[in-house]
Each structure stands twice: as structure tokens, then as C-alpha cells.
Backbone as CSV, one residue per row, in Angstrom:
resi,resn,N_x,N_y,N_z,CA_x,CA_y,CA_z,C_x,C_y,C_z
1,MET,9.091,-10.771,2.723,9.179,-9.658,3.657,10.332,-9.380,3.562
2,GLY,10.335,-8.039,4.098,11.556,-6.830,3.833,12.339,-6.785,5.319
3,VAL,12.037,-5.217,5.633,13.071,-5.034,6.649,12.723,-5.222,7.952
4,VAL,13.842,-5.696,8.762,13.372,-6.112,10.297,14.679,-5.289,11.436
5,GLN,13.295,-4.353,12.463,14.580,-3.967,13.360,13.547,-4.365,14.439
6,VAL,14.710,-5.194,15.416,13.640,-5.046,16.678,14.681,-4.778,17.615
7,TYR,14.574,-3.780,18.529,14.541,-3.021,20.105,15.132,-3.984,20.982
8,HIS,16.190,-4.566,21.044,16.277,-5.672,22.439,16.856,-4.964,23.917
9,VAL,16.099,-4.399,24.953,16.271,-4.141,25.692,16.964,-4.792,27.016
10,ASN,17.470,-5.586,26.782,18.521,-6.326,27.537,19.739,-5.647,27.326
11,THR,19.926,-5.516,26.247,21.322,-5.111,25.622,21.465,-3.572,25.044
12,GLY,20.226,-3.127,24.800,20.137,-1.335,24.380,20.307,-1.406,22.823
13,LYS,20.308,-2.575,22.417,20.607,-2.419,20.671,19.626,-3.236,20.099
14,TYR,19.807,-3.096,18.618,18.878,-3.511,17.789,19.306,-4.714,16.782
15,ILE,18.759,-5.416,16.571,18.409,-6.771,15.741,18.239,-6.258,14.171
16,CYS,18.266,-6.125,13.035,18.239,-5.859,11.939,18.255,-6.979,10.732
17,HIS,17.930,-6.628,10.176,17.672,-7.565,8.943,17.267,-6.517,7.941
18,ASN,17.997,-7.041,6.254,17.421,-6.189,5.177,16.490,-6.703,4.329
19,LYS,16.695,-6.063,3.304,15.262,-7.011,2.320,15.743,-8.180,1.600
20,TYR,17.123,-7.630,1.536,18.063,-9.156,0.899,17.520,-10.813,2.017
21,TYR,17.387,-10.313,3.050,17.913,-11.212,4.477,16.226,-11.935,3.775
22,GLY,14.926,-10.945,3.772,14.179,-11.437,3.907,13.991,-12.260,2.888
23,ARG,14.395,-11.699,1.402,14.070,-12.596,-0.119,14.619,-13.995,0.242
24,ARG,15.575,-14.509,0.916,16.240,-16.257,1.085,15.766,-16.665,2.052
25,LEU,14.076,-16.385,2.788,13.192,-17.080,3.594,12.729,-17.663,3.036
26,ASP,12.476,-19.219,3.789,11.606,-20.165,3.466,10.103,-20.053,3.618
27,VAL,9.246,-20.686,3.978,8.179,-20.379,4.897,8.450,-20.518,6.263
28,ASP,8.944,-21.702,6.686,9.772,-22.143,8.217,10.455,-20.381,8.731
29,GLY,11.686,-19.602,7.676,12.157,-18.824,8.005,10.990,-17.323,8.044
30,VAL,10.227,-17.292,7.342,9.073,-15.907,7.781,8.450,-16.854,9.087
31,ARG,8.097,-17.519,9.660,7.684,-17.793,10.652,8.575,-17.918,12.053
32,ASP,9.669,-18.051,11.771,10.695,-17.763,12.558,11.381,-15.910,12.862
33,THR,10.778,-15.612,11.890,11.828,-13.877,12.017,10.072,-13.588,12.671
34,LEU,9.309,-13.752,12.361,7.460,-12.930,12.720,8.566,-13.178,14.620
35,ARG,8.357,-14.384,15.106,8.560,-14.639,16.179,9.858,-13.759,16.958
36,GLN,10.585,-13.587,15.851,11.999,-12.582,16.645,11.665,-11.367,16.462
37,PHE,10.660,-11.060,15.851,9.691,-9.411,15.494,8.946,-9.144,16.820
38,LEU,8.508,-10.478,17.692,7.984,-10.208,18.926,8.943,-10.456,19.872
39,PHE,10.302,-10.962,19.815,10.588,-11.090,21.129,12.043,-9.801,21.092
40,ASP,12.104,-9.532,22.480,12.461,-7.904,23.115,13.693,-8.348,23.695
41,GLY,14.293,-9.352,23.229,15.722,-9.915,24.158,15.726,-10.584,25.757
42,CYS,14.489,-9.977,26.080,13.719,-10.872,27.285,12.641,-11.855,27.424
43,ARG,11.829,-11.666,26.724,10.771,-12.538,26.682,10.178,-12.096,25.123
44,HIS,8.942,-13.096,24.965,7.868,-13.359,23.687,6.900,-12.250,23.998
45,ARG,6.673,-11.015,23.292,5.660,-9.926,23.603,4.370,-10.461,23.099
46,ARG,3.917,-11.604,23.555,2.157,-11.894,22.910,1.442,-11.072,23.185
47,GLU,1.480,-10.126,23.659,-0.024,-9.472,24.370,0.652,-8.363,23.238
48,LEU,1.118,-8.227,22.008,1.457,-6.847,21.233,1.056,-7.833,20.010
49,VAL,0.181,-9.476,20.192,-0.168,-9.606,18.850,-2.090,-8.667,18.605
50,ALA,-2.904,-9.157,19.664,-3.758,-8.617,19.560,-3.886,-7.453,19.122
51,PRO,-3.595,-6.410,19.831,-3.641,-5.118,18.837,-3.023,-4.756,17.463
52,ILE,-2.053,-5.727,16.930,-1.790,-5.883,15.981,-2.253,-6.641,14.747
53,VAL,-3.119,-7.762,15.397,-4.465,-8.333,14.369,-5.845,-7.362,14.107
54,GLU,-5.687,-6.217,15.152,-7.162,-5.288,15.270,-6.442,-4.883,14.575
55,ARG,-5.275,-4.289,14.243,-5.382,-2.925,12.948,-4.927,-3.236,11.657
56,LEU,-4.292,-4.874,11.499,-5.001,-5.398,10.203,-6.170,-5.521,10.146
57,ARG,-7.009,-6.302,10.882,-8.154,-6.505,10.503,-8.904,-5.044,9.841
58,LYS,-8.487,-3.766,10.719,-9.267,-2.625,10.325,-8.949,-2.301,8.612
59,LEU,-7.439,-2.410,8.269,-6.946,-2.306,7.232,-7.221,-3.458,5.954
60,LEU,-7.579,-4.596,6.230,-8.259,-5.791,5.572,-10.028,-5.106,5.186
61,ALA,-10.307,-4.796,6.124,-11.638,-4.107,5.828,-12.551,-2.724,4.991
62,MET,-11.082,-2.164,5.179,-11.559,-0.532,4.231,-11.169,-1.347,3.136
63,LEU,-9.694,-1.824,2.830,-9.633,-2.239,1.724,-9.789,-2.625,1.084
64,SER,-10.863,-4.013,1.544,-12.017,-4.277,0.728,-13.025,-3.851,0.144
65,LYS,-13.284,-2.630,0.550,-14.188,-1.609,-0.246,-13.558,-0.917,-1.076
66,GLN,-12.502,-0.902,-1.322,-11.834,0.084,-2.480,-11.638,-0.182,-3.906
67,ASN,-11.908,0.717,-4.502,-12.255,-0.693,-6.845,-11.163,0.553,-7.019
68,THR,-10.768,-0.299,-7.766,-9.859,-0.091,-8.738,-7.925,0.147,-7.999
69,PHE,-7.896,0.519,-6.909,-7.039,0.658,-6.526,-5.783,-0.315,-6.747
70,ARG,-4.722,-0.437,-6.778,-4.007,-1.590,-6.868,-2.533,-1.105,-5.760
71,PHE,-1.807,-1.718,-5.268,-0.979,-1.071,-4.576,0.164,-2.256,-4.704
72,TYR,1.291,-1.932,-5.970,2.086,-2.893,-6.141,3.100,-2.095,-5.876
73,SER,4.435,-3.496,-5.746,5.165,-3.122,-4.462,5.214,-2.259,-3.335
74,SER,4.435,-1.713,-3.065,4.223,-1.020,-1.859,4.467,-1.935,-0.351
75,SER,4.511,-1.398,0.768,5.504,-2.345,2.012,3.749,-1.778,2.987
76,LEU,4.232,-2.670,4.003,2.881,-2.692,5.337,4.390,-2.328,6.211
77,LEU,3.896,-1.633,6.729,5.472,-0.897,8.087,4.410,-1.385,9.499
78,ILE,4.788,-2.049,10.513,4.510,-2.342,11.522,5.130,-2.201,12.793
79,MET,4.848,-1.087,13.746,5.680,-0.303,14.679,5.072,-0.785,16.089
80,TYR,5.889,-1.100,16.833,5.318,-1.203,18.473,6.688,-0.614,19.397
81,SER,6.040,0.123,20.447,6.924,0.646,21.204,7.755,-0.695,22.209
82,ALA,8.846,-0.672,22.739,9.367,-1.936,22.650,9.789,-1.539,24.229
83,SER,8.962,-0.589,24.790,8.417,-0.408,26.214,7.688,-1.435,26.638
84,SER,7.243,-2.095,27.633,6.404,-2.412,28.099,6.044,-2.308,29.489
85,GLY,5.872,-1.065,29.817,5.890,-0.470,31.205,4.451,0.465,30.993
86,ARG,3.497,0.804,31.545,2.584,1.887,31.717,2.798,3.046,30.914
87,LYS,4.435,3.566,31.786,4.265,4.794,32.008,5.100,4.855,30.475
88,SER,5.230,4.347,29.659,6.228,4.834,28.605,5.565,5.882,27.788
89,SER,6.099,6.643,27.630,6.095,7.687,26.483,5.521,7.099,25.080
90,PRO,4.349,7.601,24.567,3.910,7.235,23.476,4.338,7.434,21.890
91,VAL,4.415,6.474,21.012,5.376,6.753,19.821,4.548,7.719,18.989
92,SER,5.696,8.425,18.508,5.056,9.593,17.153,5.293,9.177,16.243
93,VAL,4.572,8.573,15.308,5.003,8.472,14.136,4.197,9.140,12.958
94,SER,5.803,9.606,12.084,5.116,10.278,11.021,4.849,9.702,9.476
95,PRO,3.681,9.746,9.040,3.686,8.834,8.083,4.292,8.797,6.861
96,ALA,4.949,10.522,6.365,5.490,10.544,5.363,7.196,10.148,5.411
97,ALA,7.839,9.772,6.549,9.182,9.658,7.013,9.552,8.252,6.873
98,PRO,8.498,7.215,6.970,9.277,5.601,6.285,8.830,5.607,5.192
99,ALA,7.778,6.512,4.563,7.899,6.361,3.383,9.145,6.896,2.292
100,ALA,10.086,7.390,2.757,11.159,7.409,1.677,12.140,6.680,1.451
101,SER,12.297,5.463,2.417,12.539,4.486,1.776,12.390,3.123,3.229
102,SER,12.470,2.131,2.702,12.008,1.216,3.306,13.341,-0.333,4.002
103,ASP,14.477,0.477,3.952,15.913,0.311,4.388,16.138,0.997,5.180
104,SER,15.171,1.894,5.519,16.054,3.022,6.440,14.737,3.486,7.379
105,LEU,14.320,2.412,8.528,13.079,2.378,9.436,13.240,3.948,10.644
106,PRO,12.449,4.628,10.719,12.443,6.066,11.729,12.322,5.100,13.011
107,THR,13.159,5.776,14.129,13.087,5.242,15.164,11.819,5.682,16.225
108,GLY,11.769,7.526,15.614,10.571,8.302,16.390,11.731,8.924,17.854
109,PRO,10.942,9.733,18.597,11.326,10.552,19.194,12.162,9.719,20.353
110,THR,12.026,8.278,20.673,12.837,7.175,21.626,13.337,6.204,20.665
111,PRO,14.919,5.788,21.209,15.549,4.699,20.607,14.551,3.390,21.100
112,ALA,13.414,3.813,21.771,13.204,2.098,21.858,11.627,1.787,21.126
113,VAL,11.891,1.320,19.855,11.072,1.211,18.950,11.492,-0.220,17.997
114,SER,10.356,-0.683,17.548,10.811,-2.117,16.712,9.845,-2.086,15.720
115,ALA,10.535,-2.087,14.479,9.626,-2.265,13.470,9.765,-3.362,12.271
116,PHE,8.602,-3.739,11.391,8.985,-4.553,10.602,8.203,-4.053,9.630
117,VAL,9.222,-4.545,8.535,8.224,-4.138,7.334,7.909,-5.497,6.225
118,GLY,7.277,-5.513,5.943,6.485,-6.811,4.921,6.555,-6.624,3.641
119,ARG,6.815,-6.681,2.510,6.884,-6.318,1.144,6.637,-7.283,0.671
120,GLY,6.041,-6.640,-0.880,5.584,-7.700,-1.954,5.078,-7.292,-2.915
121,SER,5.276,-7.892,-4.087,4.315,-7.096,-5.309,3.138,-7.746,-5.268
122,LEU,2.548,-8.310,-4.600,0.851,-8.843,-4.089,0.883,-8.507,-3.221
123,LEU,1.589,-7.979,-2.145,1.092,-7.839,-0.881,-0.055,-7.200,-0.628
124,GLU,-0.055,-8.108,2.231,-1.393,-8.272,3.371,-2.279,-8.835,3.824
125,HIS,-11.452,-11.864,15.808,-11.325,-11.096,17.093,-10.819,-11.734,18.085
126,ALA,-9.109,-10.896,17.894,-8.629,-11.540,19.128,-8.548,-11.021,20.465
127,SER,-9.249,-11.240,22.016,-8.993,-10.267,22.647,-7.918,-10.192,23.483
128,ALA,-7.761,-9.092,23.920,-6.137,-8.860,24.422,-5.569,-9.321,25.647
129,MET,-4.243,-9.845,25.395,-3.990,-10.839,26.571,-3.618,-10.204,27.794
130,SER,-3.909,-9.205,27.951,-3.203,-8.381,29.438,-3.673,-7.083,28.967
131,THR,-4.021,-6.760,30.687,-4.435,-5.220,30.933,-3.844,-3.863,29.880
132,PHE,-2.325,-4.111,29.840,-1.850,-3.221,29.401,-1.590,-3.347,27.811
133,HIS,-2.087,-2.429,27.018,-2.276,-2.305,25.350,-0.992,-1.389,25.049
134,PRO,0.179,-2.126,24.259,1.147,-0.959,24.311,1.200,-0.653,22.921
135,HIS,1.821,0.839,22.362,1.582,1.535,21.313,1.865,0.753,19.918
136,VAL,1.031,0.308,19.043,1.039,-0.535,18.323,0.670,0.682,16.967
137,ASP,1.161,0.768,15.668,1.242,1.190,14.240,1.704,0.304,13.161
138,VAL,0.160,0.618,11.993,0.391,-0.057,11.128,-0.024,0.714,9.944
139,ARG,1.134,1.136,8.878,0.782,1.860,7.812,1.120,1.282,6.712
140,MET,0.641,1.686,5.488,0.749,1.328,4.319,1.642,2.033,3.915
141,ILE,3.100,1.852,2.976,4.031,3.106,2.700,4.998,2.359,1.282
142,ASP,5.440,3.651,0.963,6.152,3.066,-0.691,5.071,3.124,-1.764
143,PHE,4.515,3.757,-2.061,3.475,3.742,-3.166,3.983,4.340,-4.085
144,ALA,4.993,3.949,-4.580,5.702,4.774,-5.486,5.209,3.989,-7.158
145,HIS,4.671,2.911,-6.875,3.643,2.392,-8.122,2.521,1.989,-7.831
146,ALA,2.063,2.441,-6.620,0.312,2.418,-6.358,-0.106,3.065,-8.016
147,THR,-1.531,2.607,-8.441,-1.939,3.422,-8.788,-3.944,2.881,-8.815
148,HIS,-4.493,3.664,-9.865,-5.992,3.378,-9.482,-6.831,3.263,-11.155
149,HIS,-8.105,3.199,-11.625,-8.137,4.029,-12.640,-8.576,5.195,-12.772
150,GLY,-8.088,6.017,-13.765,-8.171,7.382,-14.158,-6.429,7.726,-13.599
151,PHE,-6.000,7.440,-12.506,-4.754,7.927,-12.338,-3.245,8.290,-13.302
152,LEU,-3.056,9.181,-13.689,-2.035,9.650,-14.079,-2.788,8.931,-15.956
153,HIS,-3.833,9.049,-15.908,-4.145,8.707,-17.679,-3.632,7.344,-17.762
154,ASP,-3.666,6.186,-16.673,-3.987,5.238,-16.923,-5.032,4.215,-16.840
155,LYS,-4.838,3.646,-18.306,-5.716,3.320,-19.557,-6.347,1.591,-18.631
156,THR,-5.753,0.684,-17.687,-5.723,-0.286,-17.489,-6.789,-0.201,-16.615
157,ALA,-7.793,-1.407,-16.845,-9.008,-1.623,-16.661,-9.223,-2.445,-15.344
158,HIS,-8.880,-1.147,-14.160,-8.599,-2.421,-12.592,-9.881,-2.270,-12.310
159,VAL,-10.523,-3.158,-11.573,-12.035,-3.329,-11.053,-11.786,-4.418,-9.906
160,GLY,-12.985,-3.618,-9.046,-12.792,-4.181,-8.237,-11.416,-4.043,-6.749
161,PRO,-11.720,-4.806,-5.565,-10.222,-4.468,-4.669,-8.824,-4.771,-5.130
162,ASP,-7.631,-5.111,-4.599,-6.507,-5.454,-5.012,-6.671,-6.693,-4.559
163,HIS,-6.900,-7.441,-5.071,-7.114,-9.363,-4.529,-5.998,-9.879,-4.042
164,GLY,-4.631,-9.245,-4.485,-3.291,-9.506,-4.329,-2.752,-8.527,-2.978
165,TYR,-3.074,-7.989,-2.829,-2.428,-7.167,-1.748,-3.986,-7.723,-0.669
166,LEU,-4.994,-7.622,-0.573,-5.798,-8.497,0.794,-5.210,-9.932,1.107
167,PHE,-4.806,-11.072,-0.313,-4.446,-12.100,-0.307,-3.440,-12.150,0.995
168,GLY,-2.514,-10.945,0.609,-1.164,-11.179,1.686,-1.372,-10.701,2.992
169,LEU,-2.709,-9.720,2.989,-3.152,-9.505,3.799,-3.802,-10.484,5.287
170,LYS,-4.401,-11.138,4.767,-4.722,-12.051,5.274,-3.799,-13.338,5.453
171,ASN,-2.900,-13.905,4.894,-2.029,-14.336,5.080,-1.244,-13.773,6.723
172,LEU,-1.101,-12.688,6.702,-0.079,-12.255,7.740,-1.199,-11.952,8.814
173,ILE,-1.960,-11.736,8.624,-3.516,-12.256,10.365,-2.959,-13.668,10.478
174,GLN,-3.514,-14.502,9.649,-3.191,-15.411,9.928,-2.174,-16.044,11.028
175,LEU,-0.642,-15.542,10.618,0.855,-15.481,11.002,0.341,-15.218,12.525
176,PHE,0.058,-13.944,12.618,-0.059,-13.650,13.807,-1.060,-13.624,14.808
177,GLU,-2.528,-14.727,13.892,-3.002,-15.450,15.036,-2.605,-16.731,15.452
178,ASN,-1.795,-17.607,14.772,-1.560,-18.775,14.843,-0.278,-18.010,16.353
179,GLU,0.386,-17.219,16.003,1.345,-16.819,17.487,0.251,-16.260,18.776
180,LEU,-0.675,-15.746,18.034,-1.702,-15.172,19.486,-1.853,-16.743,20.255
181,SER,-2.705,-17.965,19.293,-3.009,-19.000,20.095,-1.974,-19.891,20.932
182,GLY,-0.647,-19.278,20.338,0.073,-20.248,20.751,0.248,-21.898,20.110
183,SER,-0.371,-21.827,18.968,-0.538,-23.177,18.581,0.226,-23.488,17.364
184,GLU,0.898,-24.886,17.115,1.434,-24.678,15.883,1.100,-25.509,15.075
185,THR,1.222,-24.575,13.860,0.521,-25.341,12.555,1.172,-25.533,11.387
186,SER,1.477,-26.301,10.537,1.898,-27.038,9.073,2.161,-25.786,8.748
187,PRO,3.053,-25.709,7.864,3.986,-24.544,6.910,2.631,-23.926,5.941
188,ASP,1.679,-25.433,5.622,1.015,-24.995,4.326,0.067,-23.845,4.866
189,ASN,-0.420,-24.331,6.082,-1.764,-23.541,6.871,-1.243,-22.349,7.892
190,ALA,0.167,-22.205,7.967,0.509,-20.572,8.004,0.740,-19.877,7.177
191,VAL,1.457,-20.062,6.034,1.447,-19.461,5.041,1.560,-19.697,3.317
192,THR,0.727,-19.216,3.033,0.186,-19.839,1.679,0.413,-19.015,0.644
193,THR,0.543,-19.374,-0.701,1.193,-18.816,-2.200,0.233,-18.272,-2.747
194,ASP,0.596,-17.569,-3.884,-0.273,-17.508,-4.771,-0.555,-17.655,-5.782
195,ASP,-1.070,-17.757,-7.168,-1.244,-18.395,-8.491,0.066,-18.772,-9.094
196,SER,1.299,-17.916,-8.813,2.653,-17.639,-9.178,3.443,-19.081,-8.268
197,GLY,2.953,-19.415,-7.185,3.875,-19.931,-6.489,4.413,-19.337,-5.258
198,ALA,4.344,-18.064,-5.817,5.623,-17.693,-4.968,4.731,-17.003,-3.026
199,THR,5.659,-16.903,-1.953,5.278,-17.062,-0.947,4.448,-15.777,-0.411
200,VAL,3.699,-15.278,-0.071,3.126,-13.721,0.064,2.892,-13.336,1.738
201,LEU,3.466,-12.620,2.166,3.841,-11.874,3.252,4.054,-10.223,3.347
């Protein structure tokens, strides 16, 4: 887990954690931080989960069809408008801006934006819970070490999709779906590990 920045509407301030905080988290800490990401200072924004999961599933489906791409050390940026009102202005997100540094999160034209960057070297149909669909955006960022067959004369024989990245995405989807259902699961069910034993998120 990487950078977390959550806007609290009750104080008008951000709660921020850097990538070093994320590296110290165990499985329970990952789950608690995800819940903190969905808490706006007044309530748990459970209505955000369905649109986030929908976008993650679309990304999973798209990446499952890609051949030879490897997204080493890349990140996944999840953003949502911190305003829960119907009349809130949509947030404009530039795909280039967050890619510059995952330690400095963009705030867009309005300060009321919460963002979460999940990071790892192997990184990534719920119904809506309300009639209001908050602005949610999910982006892949940080491609400095990404590669594919033939890229810059890369001679590594990459075959099929990036299973490590897909593995992380499935874990993240499961974490969010557990929040949607409101069910408490054991750590083994909430987050799994890769072959090296590292927690993947």
C-alpha cells in the first residue's frame, strides 16, 4: 500500500499517510486503512464502493486480455470527490499529473478530493447502494519500469497477461467488496499473498 490522502468534510483538512506508513502495515492494518480511506470525517462512504469496484473490474477485464505487458513498480490511483451532494462539481483529473510522483497527490480544481495509491512490484457486480453516484476515478500510474515484448529492445520473453498485477487487482476488489457487503472476514480471506509471501495490494 502506498500513499493515502483523505479529505475530512467536518474539519476541511486532509488526513495523509505516505508510502513508508503503508510499508509497515500488516493485513489488519491494510483493511483498517481502506476503511479510513472511505471515511470522510462524518460517515463511512459505503456508496463509493460499488462504482470503485465497477471500475476495478473493468480494468481487470481489460488487463486480462493484454499480452506481454509487465507493470513492474507501477501504482494504482483511486480518487473520489469528497462531496456527497448531488450538486457537487465533477473533479477533473489529468492522467499526466499524478504520474509525476505518487508521493504528491493531485487535488484537482477543488480541494475536496480523496485519493489512494496502492503500490507494489507485483501489483491490483455490486449494485449501487444509493441513487447518487459520486465521481470516482481509477488510474494506472507510474510506468517507469513497465515493459512489453520488444519495448526498447527488451529481450525478456514475456508471455500472456501480467498475472502478478491481476493477482493484486483481484485482492483489492475483494477488499472493497467485503466493505460493500459489510461482512467481517478473516485476514486470510481479505488479503492473500503472492508466492514470495508478501502481502499484495
